[in-house]
C-alpha positions in Angstrom: 87.7 68.8 148.4 85.8 72.0 149.6 82.1 71.2 149.7 81.2 74.8 150.5 82.3 76.4 147.2 79.5 77.0 144.8 80.5 75.7 141.3 79.6 79.0 139.6 81.8 81.0 142.0 84.7 78.6 141.5 84.3 78.8 137.7 84.1 82.6 137.9 87.3 82.6 140.0 89.2 80.5 137.5 88.0 82.6 134.6 89.0 85.8 136.4 92.5 84.3 137.1 92.9 83.5 133.5 91.8 87.0 132.4 94.1 88.7 134.8 97.2 86.6 133.9 99.0 85.4 130.9 99.4 81.7 130.0 102.6 80.4 131.8 102.4 83.2 134.3 103.0 82.3 138.0 100.4 82.8 140.7 100.2 82.1 144.4 97.4 80.2 146.0 97.3 80.4 149.7 95.1 81.0 152.7 93.8 84.2 154.4 95.9 83.1 157.5 99.1 81.1 157.1 99.6 80.8 160.9 96.6 78.6 161.2 96.5 76.6 157.9 95.3 73.1 157.3 95.9 72.9 153.5 95.6 75.3 150.5 93.6 74.7 147.3 96.5 73.7 145.1 94.1 72.4 142.5 93.6 76.0 141.4 97.0 76.0 139.7 95.9 73.1 137.5 92.4 74.3 136.9 93.4 77.8 136.0 96.4 76.5 133.9 98.8 78.7 135.8 102.1 77.8 137.3 102.8 77.9 141.1 104.9 80.9 142.1 106.9 79.0 144.7 108.7 75.8 145.1 106.4 75.2 148.1 103.0 75.3 146.5 101.2 72.7 148.6 100.8 74.3 151.9 100.2 71.9 154.8 99.9 72.7 158.4 103.2 72.3 160.2 105.3 71.9 157.0 105.2 74.9 154.8 104.3 77.8 157.0 105.7 76.9 160.4 108.8 79.0 160.4 109.8 82.5 159.5 112.6 81.0 157.4 110.2 79.1 155.2 107.8 82.0 154.9 110.7 84.3 153.9 111.7 81.7 151.2 108.1 81.9 149.9 108.2 85.7 149.8 111.6 85.7 148.0 110.2 83.4 145.3 107.1 85.6 145.0 109.4 88.5 144.3 111.8 86.6 142.1 108.9 85.4 139.9 107.3 88.9 139.9 104.0 87.5 140.9 101.1 89.8 140.1 98.2 87.7 141.4 97.5 85.8 144.6 94.4 83.8 145.6 93.7 83.5 149.3 91.0 81.3 150.8 89.4 82.1 154.1 89.2 78.8 156.0 86.6 80.1 158.3 86.3 77.8 161.3 89.6 76.0 161.5 90.0 72.3 161.9 90.9 71.4 165.6 94.1 69.7 164.3 95.3 73.2 163.2 96.7 74.6 166.4 98.0 78.1 166.1 101.7 78.4 165.2 104.2 80.7 166.9 103.4 84.4 166.8 106.2 85.1 164.3 104.4 82.8 161.7 102.6 85.9 160.3 105.5 87.1 158.1 103.9 85.8 154.9 100.4 87.2 155.8 101.9 90.6 156.6 103.8 90.6 153.3 100.7 89.6 151.2 98.6 92.3 152.9 101.3 95.0 152.3 102.0 94.1 148.7 98.7 92.8 147.2 95.4 94.6 147.2 92.0 92.9 147.0 90.3 93.1 143.5 87.6 90.4 143.7 85.8 88.1 146.1 84.3 84.7 145.1 82.8 83.1 148.1 85.7 82.3 150.5 88.2 83.1 147.9 89.8 86.6 147.6 91.8 87.6 144.5 94.6 90.1 145.2 96.7 92.0 142.7 100.2 93.3 143.2 100.2 97.0 144.2 102.0 99.3 141.9 
């Protein structure tokens, strides 16, 4: 799906996810910006053999991250599942179909920045771990 990801970086990312989490542990795979999202890399859940942290784990533009209500539900599930690891992909240049969402659509991004610190970078993917 993403032609710009070098295979070795992607394999290293998956290995790092597996080393930093336990089998059956839940992770969150999102994007660097959820106010301008096209789709997330949900395949990482399968490839890393880790469960999605939230009921809404396929993030599509206009569906999963449009409203503060939905973003707050995602945050609540991250907390309920005691998620320790998130993977965020920088989409870089956005698809023209991804028009910016309302200004209040940054609640999830603000939460992720406040509660998770960067620990590794693999190409466009940033691995973030829960702050103590």
